[in-house]
N, C-alpha and C positions, 0 to 999 in steps of 0.2 A: 182762674188765677190771673192777677194783674201782671202783664208782661213788662210794662214800663210806667214809671211814675215821673210826671213832668211838673216839678214844683216851681213856684215863683222864685226868681233868681235874685233875691234881695241881698243875700249874704251867705257865703259858703258855710260858715259856722252854724247858721240857723238850719240850713238844709241838712248838714251832717247830723246835728243834734236831733232834729225831728225824725229823720229816717232811722237813726240808731234807736231812738225811743220806740218807734213803730215797727222795728224789725225789718226795714226795707234794705235789702242788700245794695251795695254800691253799684253793682252791674245793672241794677234795675232802675237807676236814677238817670235822668237826662239833665245834664248841666252844661251851660254855655257861659256861665259867669266869668270864667277865666279868659274868655275871648271878648265878651261884650260888656262886662260890668253889669250894674243894675240898670236895666232898660225899662224899669217900671212895668206898666201894663203890657208891654210888648214881650216881656221875658218868657212867658209860657209859650206863645206861638213860635218865638224864635227857637226855643229849646226843642219843641216838637218838630219843627222843620229840620233842625240839625239832626235829630234822631232819625227822621225819615230819610234824609240824604245819606246817612251812615248805614242804612239798611237795618236799623234796630227795631223797626215796627213792620210787621207782616200782616197781610189781610187776615181778619179774624181775631187779631190780638186785642186784648183789653188794655186800654191806656187810661191812667188816672191823671187828670189835670187838677192841680191844686194852686189856689191863689190865696194870699192873705194881705192884710193892710194894717193901717194904724188902729190902735186899740185892739179889740178882740174880734175883728172882722175877718171872715174867711169864707171861701167858696170852693167847691170841687165838683167835678163831673167825671163820670166813667164813660168812655167811648169804646164801642167795638169797631175797630178800624176796618173799613171796607176796601181800602186801597184806591188807587186811581192811576 
């Protein structure tokens, strides 16, 4: 099971709508948009780093990274967090 979803932080309404549509609970979302605004390509690593600092990711957790862009472009990756 996915422990945390780290979406691109373009717009909070997009994140909320997509997660609601996909059945992703709010507590499983990593968001930093309220602190950083849209930082473009840096938003996913910033949100992941924030989640790590907050102790939201533990060794062995599955983390879903999701990015999207103009038009119908999107990419995602699932990581099993090894810790450090």
